[in-house]
C-alpha angles and dihedrals in degrees: 000000000000097000091048093054096044096034089238117140121235122244093254090059091048090051090049092052091047090060088068094059093106126066115264114267112238101195106098091212091060099043122099106222121192116204111202142176135186129211110207143185089249145327100278105106092197101048107021124081137218116262098182142356123210123190137176128178131230120200127168085012089291129112111250102209095187089054100074141114133208123186133180119198128215113240132217091189130035135205109203091189092070096052091086088061104043101016094222116141126203089241126028146113096292116106107243127194137196119273092247092055092046092052090047091054093042094053092044089053100045099039107163096338120140104253123224129192139151109256083358097184090080096049092045091049091051092051091046090051089054090049090050091053087055092050092251132132125251128281114287098201126113109249132207124194117211089208090060092042090055089054089054090059091062088215092134122011096170092107141000101231122066122172122229088248092055094050094042090054092046091053094038095244113160113241097225115164092002113185094026114108094234093043093050091046091055092047089049091049090055090047092050092053091049091050092049089051089054093047097041096073097145098031090243098103114130136175093269090056092048090051095048111117087000121134111249091231092159088078096059 
């Protein structure tokens, strides 16, 4: 790719950077959050690739169902062992696009939104690995992890790692379309809103408070 060879950044990356020109809003009601999930060929962030990306937006602390994105990526390699988890075949009826196009669409969609994911370090690392392959820097967005936010509630301190299934069951969130990127993003969005409700006891909670004692995983 031309920008990779000459170390020049493409227009979509410049537009993405431009979206960060204003200071980050702190009022949770005014922030556009994007909850996202990746389905991948495996759990190795260096060697495995993204199969699909699912995103859904939250604004005014409400899920905006029309504001969502679902992408399926074309694969050069294929791990049949992971099909039983995500159900995505190398070939099929889904429209699949090249990694560069998917990253373009993803960045155009998220802009400067605060990103949310469950155990977000993995998903962020997978996106950053894709960016690196395209000769681009890492994500610039602030990132919140619903696993870490659950720990802040002090509801259960028996362990530090809770799966999405465990927390969905605890908060009575239906596990529809589990292990699809879009399905997991929607489940995580519901979980995030329930966690904010638990943490926002005096209605003064802001982004800075949510980030307090929170790993800055967005900088991985």
